[in-house]
PDB file with SEQRES, HELIX, SHEET and CRYST1 records, atoms N, CA, C and O in Angstrom:
SEQRES   1 A   76  UNK UNK UNK UNK UNK UNK UNK UNK UNK UNK UNK UNK UNK          
SEQRES   2 A   76  UNK UNK UNK UNK UNK UNK UNK UNK UNK UNK UNK UNK UNK          
SEQRES   3 A   76  UNK UNK UNK UNK UNK UNK UNK UNK UNK UNK UNK UNK UNK          
SEQRES   4 A   76  UNK UNK UNK UNK UNK UNK UNK UNK UNK UNK UNK UNK UNK          
SEQRES   5 A   76  UNK UNK UNK UNK UNK UNK UNK UNK UNK UNK UNK UNK UNK          
SEQRES   6 A   76  UNK UNK UNK UNK UNK UNK UNK UNK UNK UNK UNK                  
HELIX    1 AA1 UNK A    3  UNK A   68  1                                  66    
CRYST1    1.000    1.000    1.000  90.00  90.00  90.00 P 1           1          
ATOM      1  N   UNK A   1      27.527  28.887  29.238  1.00  0.00           N  
ATOM      2  CA  UNK A   1      27.332  27.725  28.500  1.00  0.00           C  
ATOM      3  C   UNK A   1      28.361  27.736  27.372  1.00  0.00           C  
ATOM      4  O   UNK A   1      28.568  28.771  26.739  1.00  0.00           O  
ATOM      5  N   UNK A   2      28.987  26.632  27.121  1.00  0.00           N  
ATOM      6  CA  UNK A   2      29.949  26.566  26.045  1.00  0.00           C  
ATOM      7  C   UNK A   2      29.245  26.228  24.707  1.00  0.00           C  
ATOM      8  O   UNK A   2      28.105  25.764  24.677  1.00  0.00           O  
ATOM      9  N   UNK A   3      29.970  26.479  23.627  1.00  0.00           N  
ATOM     10  CA  UNK A   3      29.430  26.235  22.297  1.00  0.00           C  
ATOM     11  C   UNK A   3      29.128  24.747  22.070  1.00  0.00           C  
ATOM     12  O   UNK A   3      28.151  24.412  21.400  1.00  0.00           O  
ATOM     13  N   UNK A   4      29.924  23.889  22.601  1.00  0.00           N  
ATOM     14  CA  UNK A   4      29.738  22.452  22.436  1.00  0.00           C  
ATOM     15  C   UNK A   4      28.457  22.055  23.057  1.00  0.00           C  
ATOM     16  O   UNK A   4      27.767  21.206  22.494  1.00  0.00           O  
ATOM     17  N   UNK A   5      28.059  22.625  24.227  1.00  0.00           N  
ATOM     18  CA  UNK A   5      26.818  22.292  24.898  1.00  0.00           C  
ATOM     19  C   UNK A   5      25.640  22.765  24.046  1.00  0.00           C  
ATOM     20  O   UNK A   5      24.638  22.065  23.902  1.00  0.00           O  
ATOM     21  N   UNK A   6      25.785  23.984  23.478  1.00  0.00           N  
ATOM     22  CA  UNK A   6      24.650  24.562  22.607  1.00  0.00           C  
ATOM     23  C   UNK A   6      24.487  23.670  21.407  1.00  0.00           C  
ATOM     24  O   UNK A   6      23.362  23.316  21.053  1.00  0.00           O  
ATOM     25  N   UNK A   7      25.584  23.294  20.765  1.00  0.00           N  
ATOM     26  CA  UNK A   7      25.547  22.443  19.585  1.00  0.00           C  
ATOM     27  C   UNK A   7      24.948  21.061  19.925  1.00  0.00           C  
ATOM     28  O   UNK A   7      24.208  20.490  19.123  1.00  0.00           O  
ATOM     29  N   UNK A   8      25.278  20.522  21.136  1.00  0.00           N  
ATOM     30  CA  UNK A   8      24.722  19.278  21.568  1.00  0.00           C  
ATOM     31  C   UNK A   8      23.193  19.365  21.774  1.00  0.00           C  
ATOM     32  O   UNK A   8      22.445  18.475  21.372  1.00  0.00           O  
ATOM     33  N   UNK A   9      22.773  20.430  22.390  1.00  0.00           N  
ATOM     34  CA  UNK A   9      21.297  20.622  22.602  1.00  0.00           C  
ATOM     35  C   UNK A   9      20.606  20.751  21.269  1.00  0.00           C  
ATOM     36  O   UNK A   9      19.563  20.132  21.058  1.00  0.00           O  
ATOM     37  N   UNK A  10      21.170  21.562  20.331  1.00  0.00           N  
ATOM     38  CA  UNK A  10      20.470  21.761  19.084  1.00  0.00           C  
ATOM     39  C   UNK A  10      20.431  20.451  18.304  1.00  0.00           C  
ATOM     40  O   UNK A  10      19.427  20.158  17.656  1.00  0.00           O  
ATOM     41  N   UNK A  11      21.511  19.648  18.353  1.00  0.00           N  
ATOM     42  CA  UNK A  11      21.564  18.373  17.660  1.00  0.00           C  
ATOM     43  C   UNK A  11      20.569  17.371  18.271  1.00  0.00           C  
ATOM     44  O   UNK A  11      19.974  16.574  17.545  1.00  0.00           O  
ATOM     45  N   UNK A  12      20.390  17.406  19.570  1.00  0.00           N  
ATOM     46  CA  UNK A  12      19.458  16.470  20.195  1.00  0.00           C  
ATOM     47  C   UNK A  12      18.006  16.855  19.857  1.00  0.00           C  
ATOM     48  O   UNK A  12      17.151  15.980  19.714  1.00  0.00           O  
ATOM     49  N   UNK A  13      17.726  18.175  19.728  1.00  0.00           N  
ATOM     50  CA  UNK A  13      16.418  18.597  19.342  1.00  0.00           C  
ATOM     51  C   UNK A  13      16.090  18.220  17.886  1.00  0.00           C  
ATOM     52  O   UNK A  13      14.995  17.755  17.569  1.00  0.00           O  
ATOM     53  N   UNK A  14      17.086  18.442  17.023  1.00  0.00           N  
ATOM     54  CA  UNK A  14      16.899  18.056  15.600  1.00  0.00           C  
ATOM     55  C   UNK A  14      16.774  16.571  15.466  1.00  0.00           C  
ATOM     56  O   UNK A  14      15.964  16.085  14.677  1.00  0.00           O  
ATOM     57  N   UNK A  15      17.560  15.834  16.219  1.00  0.00           N  
ATOM     58  CA  UNK A  15      17.470  14.395  16.187  1.00  0.00           C  
ATOM     59  C   UNK A  15      16.101  13.847  16.621  1.00  0.00           C  
ATOM     60  O   UNK A  15      15.539  12.927  16.027  1.00  0.00           O  
ATOM     61  N   UNK A  16      15.615  14.462  17.676  1.00  0.00           N  
ATOM     62  CA  UNK A  16      14.304  14.080  18.170  1.00  0.00           C  
ATOM     63  C   UNK A  16      13.222  14.352  17.178  1.00  0.00           C  
ATOM     64  O   UNK A  16      12.288  13.570  17.003  1.00  0.00           O  
ATOM     65  N   UNK A  17      13.372  15.517  16.510  1.00  0.00           N  
ATOM     66  CA  UNK A  17      12.358  15.830  15.478  1.00  0.00           C  
ATOM     67  C   UNK A  17      12.386  14.869  14.303  1.00  0.00           C  
ATOM     68  O   UNK A  17      11.350  14.517  13.738  1.00  0.00           O  
ATOM     69  N   UNK A  18      13.576  14.458  13.954  1.00  0.00           N  
ATOM     70  CA  UNK A  18      13.745  13.524  12.834  1.00  0.00           C  
ATOM     71  C   UNK A  18      13.080  12.182  13.222  1.00  0.00           C  
ATOM     72  O   UNK A  18      12.366  11.583  12.417  1.00  0.00           O  
ATOM     73  N   UNK A  19      13.313  11.744  14.402  1.00  0.00           N  
ATOM     74  CA  UNK A  19      12.690  10.458  14.874  1.00  0.00           C  
ATOM     75  C   UNK A  19      11.148  10.637  14.856  1.00  0.00           C  
ATOM     76  O   UNK A  19      10.408   9.783  14.368  1.00  0.00           O  
ATOM     77  N   UNK A  20      10.718  11.752  15.393  1.00  0.00           N  
ATOM     78  CA  UNK A  20       9.247  11.961  15.445  1.00  0.00           C  
ATOM     79  C   UNK A  20       8.635  11.994  14.067  1.00  0.00           C  
ATOM     80  O   UNK A  20       7.589  11.394  13.818  1.00  0.00           O  
ATOM     81  N   UNK A  21       9.313  12.716  13.156  1.00  0.00           N  
ATOM     82  CA  UNK A  21       8.817  12.746  11.738  1.00  0.00           C  
ATOM     83  C   UNK A  21       8.803  11.356  11.124  1.00  0.00           C  
ATOM     84  O   UNK A  21       7.860  11.001  10.417  1.00  0.00           O  
ATOM     85  N   UNK A  22       9.921  10.501  11.408  1.00  0.00           N  
ATOM     86  CA  UNK A  22       9.883   9.198  10.913  1.00  0.00           C  
ATOM     87  C   UNK A  22       8.718   8.341  11.404  1.00  0.00           C  
ATOM     88  O   UNK A  22       8.113   7.563  10.668  1.00  0.00           O  
ATOM     89  N   UNK A  23       8.445   8.533  12.689  1.00  0.00           N  
ATOM     90  CA  UNK A  23       7.292   7.775  13.252  1.00  0.00           C  
ATOM     91  C   UNK A  23       5.997   8.218  12.604  1.00  0.00           C  
ATOM     92  O   UNK A  23       5.181   7.376  12.232  1.00  0.00           O  
ATOM     93  N   UNK A  24       5.786   9.509  12.460  1.00  0.00           N  
ATOM     94  CA  UNK A  24       4.571  10.027  11.806  1.00  0.00           C  
ATOM     95  C   UNK A  24       4.471   9.500  10.352  1.00  0.00           C  
ATOM     96  O   UNK A  24       3.400   9.071   9.923  1.00  0.00           O  
ATOM     97  N   UNK A  25       5.569   9.534   9.616  1.00  0.00           N  
ATOM     98  CA  UNK A  25       5.545   9.040   8.257  1.00  0.00           C  
ATOM     99  C   UNK A  25       5.169   7.577   8.176  1.00  0.00           C  
ATOM    100  O   UNK A  25       4.414   7.153   7.302  1.00  0.00           O  
ATOM    101  N   UNK A  26       5.736   6.790   9.144  1.00  0.00           N  
ATOM    102  CA  UNK A  26       5.419   5.348   9.173  1.00  0.00           C  
ATOM    103  C   UNK A  26       3.940   5.112   9.441  1.00  0.00           C  
ATOM    104  O   UNK A  26       3.355   4.221   8.825  1.00  0.00           O  
ATOM    105  N   UNK A  27       3.312   5.868  10.327  1.00  0.00           N  
ATOM    106  CA  UNK A  27       1.958   5.700  10.700  1.00  0.00           C  
ATOM    107  C   UNK A  27       1.088   6.101   9.443  1.00  0.00           C  
ATOM    108  O   UNK A  27       0.125   5.412   9.107  1.00  0.00           O  
ATOM    109  N   UNK A  28       1.444   7.181   8.797  1.00  0.00           N  
ATOM    110  CA  UNK A  28       0.734   7.594   7.631  1.00  0.00           C  
ATOM    111  C   UNK A  28       0.808   6.598   6.504  1.00  0.00           C  
ATOM    112  O   UNK A  28      -0.179   6.380   5.801  1.00  0.00           O  
ATOM    113  N   UNK A  29       1.984   5.978   6.317  1.00  0.00           N  
ATOM    114  CA  UNK A  29       2.107   4.983   5.317  1.00  0.00           C  
ATOM    115  C   UNK A  29       1.229   3.788   5.606  1.00  0.00           C  
ATOM    116  O   UNK A  29       0.606   3.238   4.698  1.00  0.00           O  
ATOM    117  N   UNK A  30       1.174   3.387   6.847  1.00  0.00           N  
ATOM    118  CA  UNK A  30       0.320   2.273   7.258  1.00  0.00           C  
ATOM    119  C   UNK A  30      -1.150   2.611   6.993  1.00  0.00           C  
ATOM    120  O   UNK A  30      -1.912   1.761   6.531  1.00  0.00           O  
ATOM    121  N   UNK A  31      -1.544   3.849   7.284  1.00  0.00           N  
ATOM    122  CA  UNK A  31      -2.941   4.246   7.003  1.00  0.00           C  
ATOM    123  C   UNK A  31      -3.226   4.224   5.525  1.00  0.00           C  
ATOM    124  O   UNK A  31      -4.314   3.822   5.112  1.00  0.00           O  
ATOM    125  N   UNK A  32      -2.226   4.669   4.677  1.00  0.00           N  
ATOM    126  CA  UNK A  32      -2.391   4.587   3.198  1.00  0.00           C  
ATOM    127  C   UNK A  32      -2.533   3.162   2.721  1.00  0.00           C  
ATOM    128  O   UNK A  32      -3.354   2.864   1.853  1.00  0.00           O  
ATOM    129  N   UNK A  33      -1.691   2.242   3.318  1.00  0.00           N  
ATOM    130  CA  UNK A  33      -1.766   0.828   2.991  1.00  0.00           C  
ATOM    131  C   UNK A  33      -3.147   0.260   3.390  1.00  0.00           C  
ATOM    132  O   UNK A  33      -3.760  -0.504   2.644  1.00  0.00           O  
ATOM    133  N   UNK A  34      -3.583   0.630   4.509  1.00  0.00           N  
ATOM    134  CA  UNK A  34      -4.979   0.149   4.968  1.00  0.00           C  
ATOM    135  C   UNK A  34      -6.056   0.663   4.018  1.00  0.00           C  
ATOM    136  O   UNK A  34      -6.966  -0.076   3.641  1.00  0.00           O  
ATOM    137  N   UNK A  35      -5.947   1.919   3.638  1.00  0.00           N  
ATOM    138  CA  UNK A  35      -6.964   2.465   2.701  1.00  0.00           C  
ATOM    139  C   UNK A  35      -6.895   1.782   1.370  1.00  0.00           C  
ATOM    140  O   UNK A  35      -7.926   1.429   0.798  1.00  0.00           O  
ATOM    141  N   UNK A  36      -5.671   1.583   0.850  1.00  0.00           N  
ATOM    142  CA  UNK A  36      -5.521   0.888  -0.431  1.00  0.00           C  
ATOM    143  C   UNK A  36      -6.075  -0.557  -0.394  1.00  0.00           C  
ATOM    144  O   UNK A  36      -6.689  -1.016  -1.357  1.00  0.00           O  
ATOM    145  N   UNK A  37      -5.857  -1.232   0.685  1.00  0.00           N  
ATOM    146  CA  UNK A  37      -6.362  -2.587   0.874  1.00  0.00           C  
ATOM    147  C   UNK A  37      -7.910  -2.591   0.867  1.00  0.00           C  
ATOM    148  O   UNK A  37      -8.561  -3.430   0.246  1.00  0.00           O  
ATOM    149  N   UNK A  38      -8.443  -1.613   1.589  1.00  0.00           N  
ATOM    150  CA  UNK A  38      -9.919  -1.531   1.661  1.00  0.00           C  
ATOM    151  C   UNK A  38     -10.488  -1.243   0.235  1.00  0.00           C  
ATOM    152  O   UNK A  38     -11.501  -1.826  -0.151  1.00  0.00           O  
ATOM    153  N   UNK A  39      -9.857  -0.381  -0.506  1.00  0.00           N  
ATOM    154  CA  UNK A  39     -10.294  -0.009  -1.832  1.00  0.00           C  
ATOM    155  C   UNK A  39     -10.219  -1.274  -2.722  1.00  0.00           C  
ATOM    156  O   UNK A  39     -11.144  -1.562  -3.483  1.00  0.00           O  
ATOM    157  N   UNK A  40      -9.123  -2.005  -2.611  1.00  0.00           N  
ATOM    158  CA  UNK A  40      -9.004  -3.222  -3.398  1.00  0.00           C  
ATOM    159  C   UNK A  40     -10.066  -4.247  -2.994  1.00  0.00           C  
ATOM    160  O   UNK A  40     -10.626  -4.913  -3.865  1.00  0.00           O  
ATOM    161  N   UNK A  41     -10.349  -4.387  -1.735  1.00  0.00           N  
ATOM    162  CA  UNK A  41     -11.438  -5.300  -1.286  1.00  0.00           C  
ATOM    163  C   UNK A  41     -12.779  -4.858  -1.835  1.00  0.00           C  
ATOM    164  O   UNK A  41     -13.584  -5.692  -2.251  1.00  0.00           O  
ATOM    165  N   UNK A  42     -13.023  -3.593  -1.843  1.00  0.00           N  
ATOM    166  CA  UNK A  42     -14.298  -3.056  -2.382  1.00  0.00           C  
ATOM    167  C   UNK A  42     -14.381  -3.292  -3.875  1.00  0.00           C  
ATOM    168  O   UNK A  42     -15.429  -3.686  -4.386  1.00  0.00           O  
ATOM    169  N   UNK A  43     -13.281  -3.054  -4.584  1.00  0.00           N  
ATOM    170  CA  UNK A  43     -13.241  -3.241  -5.997  1.00  0.00           C  
ATOM    171  C   UNK A  43     -13.527  -4.754  -6.385  1.00  0.00           C  
ATOM    172  O   UNK A  43     -14.256  -5.057  -7.330  1.00  0.00           O  
ATOM    173  N   UNK A  44     -12.914  -5.639  -5.602  1.00  0.00           N  
ATOM    174  CA  UNK A  44     -13.141  -7.054  -5.907  1.00  0.00           C  
ATOM    175  C   UNK A  44     -14.547  -7.419  -5.623  1.00  0.00           C  
ATOM    176  O   UNK A  44     -15.106  -8.250  -6.339  1.00  0.00           O  
ATOM    177  N   UNK A  45     -15.195  -6.826  -4.576  1.00  0.00           N  
ATOM    178  CA  UNK A  45     -16.568  -7.098  -4.273  1.00  0.00           C  
ATOM    179  C   UNK A  45     -17.460  -6.597  -5.443  1.00  0.00           C  
ATOM    180  O   UNK A  45     -18.391  -7.292  -5.848  1.00  0.00           O  
ATOM    181  N   UNK A  46     -17.180  -5.431  -5.963  1.00  0.00           N  
ATOM    182  CA  UNK A  46     -17.937  -4.874  -7.084  1.00  0.00           C  
ATOM    183  C   UNK A  46     -17.767  -5.754  -8.304  1.00  0.00           C  
ATOM    184  O   UNK A  46     -18.748  -6.014  -9.002  1.00  0.00           O  
ATOM    185  N   UNK A  47     -16.552  -6.229  -8.592  1.00  0.00           N  
ATOM    186  CA  UNK A  47     -16.302  -7.129  -9.684  1.00  0.00           C  
ATOM    187  C   UNK A  47     -17.133  -8.414  -9.621  1.00  0.00           C  
ATOM    188  O   UNK A  47     -17.716  -8.881 -10.599  1.00  0.00           O  
ATOM    189  N   UNK A  48     -17.144  -8.965  -8.358  1.00  0.00           N  
ATOM    190  CA  UNK A  48     -17.907 -10.196  -8.121  1.00  0.00           C  
ATOM    191  C   UNK A  48     -19.391  -9.935  -8.365  1.00  0.00           C  
ATOM    192  O   UNK A  48     -20.067 -10.753  -8.988  1.00  0.00           O  
ATOM    193  N   UNK A  49     -19.888  -8.836  -7.893  1.00  0.00           N  
ATOM    194  CA  UNK A  49     -21.307  -8.529  -8.120  1.00  0.00           C  
ATOM    195  C   UNK A  49     -21.662  -8.289  -9.496  1.00  0.00           C  
ATOM    196  O   UNK A  49     -22.731  -8.680  -9.966  1.00  0.00           O  
ATOM    197  N   UNK A  50     -20.732  -7.612 -10.199  1.00  0.00           N  
ATOM    198  CA  UNK A  50     -20.993  -7.391 -11.669  1.00  0.00           C  
ATOM    199  C   UNK A  50     -20.939  -8.710 -12.470  1.00  0.00           C  
ATOM    200  O   UNK A  50     -21.711  -8.904 -13.409  1.00  0.00           O  
ATOM    201  N   UNK A  51     -20.026  -9.603 -12.087  1.00  0.00           N  
ATOM    202  CA  UNK A  51     -19.997 -10.956 -12.729  1.00  0.00           C  
ATOM    203  C   UNK A  51     -21.334 -11.665 -12.489  1.00  0.00           C  
ATOM    204  O   UNK A  51     -21.911 -12.251 -13.405  1.00  0.00           O  
ATOM    205  N   UNK A  52     -21.805 -11.603 -11.266  1.00  0.00           N  
ATOM    206  CA  UNK A  52     -23.030 -12.294 -10.953  1.00  0.00           C  
ATOM    207  C   UNK A  52     -24.212 -11.622 -11.706  1.00  0.00           C  
ATOM    208  O   UNK A  52     -25.105 -12.332 -12.166  1.00  0.00           O  
ATOM    209  N   UNK A  53     -24.239 -10.325 -11.838  1.00  0.00           N  
ATOM    210  CA  UNK A  53     -25.243  -9.633 -12.591  1.00  0.00           C  
ATOM    211  C   UNK A  53     -25.240  -9.987 -14.032  1.00  0.00           C  
ATOM    212  O   UNK A  53     -26.296 -10.161 -14.639  1.00  0.00           O  
ATOM    213  N   UNK A  54     -24.028 -10.103 -14.614  1.00  0.00           N  
ATOM    214  CA  UNK A  54     -23.977 -10.539 -16.040  1.00  0.00           C  
ATOM    215  C   UNK A  54     -24.472 -11.943 -16.221  1.00  0.00           C  
ATOM    216  O   UNK A  54     -25.115 -12.265 -17.220  1.00  0.00           O  
ATOM    217  N   UNK A  55     -24.168 -12.792 -15.241  1.00  0.00           N  
ATOM    218  CA  UNK A  55     -24.608 -14.197 -15.306  1.00  0.00           C  
ATOM    219  C   UNK A  55     -26.121 -14.217 -15.216  1.00  0.00           C  
ATOM    220  O   UNK A  55     -26.760 -14.959 -15.962  1.00  0.00           O  
ATOM    221  N   UNK A  56     -26.704 -13.451 -14.354  1.00  0.00           N  
ATOM    222  CA  UNK A  56     -28.150 -13.407 -14.210  1.00  0.00           C  
ATOM    223  C   UNK A  56     -28.829 -12.919 -15.429  1.00  0.00           C  
ATOM    224  O   UNK A  56     -29.870 -13.439 -15.831  1.00  0.00           O  
ATOM    225  N   UNK A  57     -28.228 -11.884 -16.045  1.00  0.00           N  
ATOM    226  CA  UNK A  57     -28.814 -11.305 -17.317  1.00  0.00           C  
ATOM    227  C   UNK A  57     -28.770 -12.399 -18.428  1.00  0.00           C  
ATOM    228  O   UNK A  57     -29.717 -12.531 -19.204  1.00  0.00           O  
ATOM    229  N   UNK A  58     -27.686 -13.158 -18.491  1.00  0.00           N  
ATOM    230  CA  UNK A  58     -27.561 -14.253 -19.501  1.00  0.00           C  
ATOM    231  C   UNK A  58     -28.661 -15.238 -19.304  1.00  0.00           C  
ATOM    232  O   UNK A  58     -29.334 -15.649 -20.249  1.00  0.00           O  
ATOM    233  N   UNK A  59     -28.849 -15.635 -18.009  1.00  0.00           N  
ATOM    234  CA  UNK A  59     -29.911 -16.644 -17.685  1.00  0.00           C  
ATOM    235  C   UNK A  59     -31.278 -16.103 -18.057  1.00  0.00           C  
ATOM    236  O   UNK A  59     -32.082 -16.809 -18.667  1.00  0.00           O  
ATOM    237  N   UNK A  60     -31.551 -14.853 -17.696  1.00  0.00           N  
ATOM    238  CA  UNK A  60     -32.860 -14.274 -18.015  1.00  0.00           C  
ATOM    239  C   UNK A  60     -33.040 -14.239 -19.540  1.00  0.00           C  
ATOM    240  O   UNK A  60     -34.111 -14.578 -20.042  1.00  0.00           O  
ATOM    241  N   UNK A  61     -32.010 -13.835 -20.267  1.00  0.00           N  
ATOM    242  CA  UNK A  61     -32.089 -13.838 -21.741  1.00  0.00           C  
ATOM    243  C   UNK A  61     -32.409 -15.130 -22.287  1.00  0.00           C  
ATOM    244  O   UNK A  61     -33.257 -15.232 -23.174  1.00  0.00           O  
ATOM    245  N   UNK A  62     -31.753 -16.193 -21.794  1.00  0.00           N  
ATOM    246  CA  UNK A  62     -31.967 -17.569 -22.270  1.00  0.00           C  
ATOM    247  C   UNK A  62     -33.424 -18.030 -21.963  1.00  0.00           C  
ATOM    248  O   UNK A  62     -34.066 -18.704 -22.768  1.00  0.00           O  
ATOM    249  N   UNK A  63     -33.899 -17.640 -20.783  1.00  0.00           N  
ATOM    250  CA  UNK A  63     -35.299 -18.001 -20.459  1.00  0.00           C  
ATOM    251  C   UNK A  63     -36.302 -17.250 -21.406  1.00  0.00           C  
ATOM    252  O   UNK A  63     -37.302 -17.806 -21.859  1.00  0.00           O  
ATOM    253  N   UNK A  64     -35.983 -16.022 -21.659  1.00  0.00           N  
ATOM    254  CA  UNK A  64     -36.887 -15.244 -22.559  1.00  0.00           C  
ATOM    255  C   UNK A  64     -36.800 -15.828 -23.984  1.00  0.00           C  
ATOM    256  O   UNK A  64     -37.835 -15.900 -24.646  1.00  0.00           O  
ATOM    257  N   UNK A  65     -35.710 -16.218 -24.457  1.00  0.00           N  
ATOM    258  CA  UNK A  65     -35.564 -16.908 -25.749  1.00  0.00           C  
ATOM    259  C   UNK A  65     -36.445 -18.168 -25.739  1.00  0.00           C  
ATOM    260  O   UNK A  65     -37.159 -18.427 -26.707  1.00  0.00           O  
ATOM    261  N   UNK A  66     -36.402 -18.906 -24.714  1.00  0.00           N  
ATOM    262  CA  UNK A  66     -37.171 -20.124 -24.638  1.00  0.00           C  
ATOM    263  C   UNK A  66     -38.698 -19.868 -24.608  1.00  0.00           C  
ATOM    264  O   UNK A  66     -39.509 -20.558 -25.226  1.00  0.00           O  
ATOM    265  N   UNK A  67     -39.016 -18.782 -23.809  1.00  0.00           N  
ATOM    266  CA  UNK A  67     -40.461 -18.435 -23.702  1.00  0.00           C  
ATOM    267  C   UNK A  67     -40.996 -18.001 -25.032  1.00  0.00           C  
ATOM    268  O   UNK A  67     -42.055 -18.467 -25.452  1.00  0.00           O  
ATOM    269  N   UNK A  68     -40.255 -17.072 -25.747  1.00  0.00           N  
ATOM    270  CA  UNK A  68     -40.784 -16.526 -26.923  1.00  0.00           C  
ATOM    271  C   UNK A  68     -40.307 -17.288 -28.172  1.00  0.00           C  
ATOM    272  O   UNK A  68     -40.684 -16.951 -29.295  1.00  0.00           O  
ATOM    273  N   UNK A  69     -39.492 -18.297 -27.964  1.00  0.00           N  
ATOM    274  CA  UNK A  69     -38.965 -19.136 -29.067  1.00  0.00           C  
ATOM    275  C   UNK A  69     -38.357 -18.292 -30.166  1.00  0.00           C  
ATOM    276  O   UNK A  69     -38.669 -18.439 -31.348  1.00  0.00           O  
ATOM    277  N   UNK A  70     -37.477 -17.404 -29.734  1.00  0.00           N  
ATOM    278  CA  UNK A  70     -36.791 -16.493 -30.655  1.00  0.00           C  
ATOM    279  C   UNK A  70     -35.414 -17.092 -30.911  1.00  0.00           C  
ATOM    280  O   UNK A  70     -34.708 -17.426 -29.959  1.00  0.00           O  
ATOM    281  N   UNK A  71     -35.024 -17.233 -32.143  1.00  0.00           N  
ATOM    282  CA  UNK A  71     -33.672 -17.697 -32.431  1.00  0.00           C  
ATOM    283  C   UNK A  71     -32.655 -16.635 -31.937  1.00  0.00           C  
ATOM    284  O   UNK A  71     -32.881 -15.433 -32.074  1.00  0.00           O  
ATOM    285  N   UNK A  72     -31.584 -17.091 -31.386  1.00  0.00           N  
ATOM    286  CA  UNK A  72     -30.601 -16.151 -30.811  1.00  0.00           C  
ATOM    287  C   UNK A  72     -29.192 -16.540 -31.241  1.00  0.00           C  
ATOM    288  O   UNK A  72     -28.931 -17.662 -31.673  1.00  0.00           O  
ATOM    289  N   UNK A  73     -28.321 -15.592 -31.107  1.00  0.00           N  
ATOM    290  CA  UNK A  73     -26.911 -15.832 -31.421  1.00  0.00           C  
ATOM    291  C   UNK A  73     -26.296 -16.622 -30.220  1.00  0.00           C  
ATOM    292  O   UNK A  73     -26.757 -16.567 -29.080  1.00  0.00           O  
ATOM    293  N   UNK A  74     -25.231 -17.349 -30.582  1.00  0.00           N  
ATOM    294  CA  UNK A  74     -24.553 -18.071 -29.535  1.00  0.00           C  
ATOM    295  C   UNK A  74     -23.764 -17.092 -28.674  1.00  0.00           C  
ATOM    296  O   UNK A  74     -23.214 -16.111 -29.174  1.00  0.00           O  
ATOM    297  N   UNK A  75     -23.718 -17.374 -27.365  1.00  0.00           N  
ATOM    298  CA  UNK A  75     -22.946 -16.523 -26.481  1.00  0.00           C  
ATOM    299  C   UNK A  75     -21.448 -16.713 -26.772  1.00  0.00           C  
ATOM    300  O   UNK A  75     -20.990 -17.749 -27.254  1.00  0.00           O  
ATOM    301  N   UNK A  76     -20.752 -15.678 -26.457  1.00  0.00           N  
ATOM    302  CA  UNK A  76     -19.301 -15.715 -26.672  1.00  0.00           C  
ATOM    303  C   UNK A  76     -18.652 -16.586 -25.612  1.00  0.00           C  
ATOM    304  O   UNK A  76     -17.432 -16.751 -25.610  1.00  0.00           O  
TER     305      UNK A  76                                                      
END                                                                             
């Protein structure tokens, strides 16, 4: 076997590995993007729930003020 054939074989093996590593990196990046999107969706859901909880607490506080006729500060 001549040196040029050995170098060609080594180059093709290295090239194949580079392509494979590129494919793996691309798949992992997609998985990270999917995970980040899911985390963002969950965070937005938690924010919506907290907003609703704050609104409910304000309504309950207003009702309690009315029931007990306690003067209260204006909401911000």
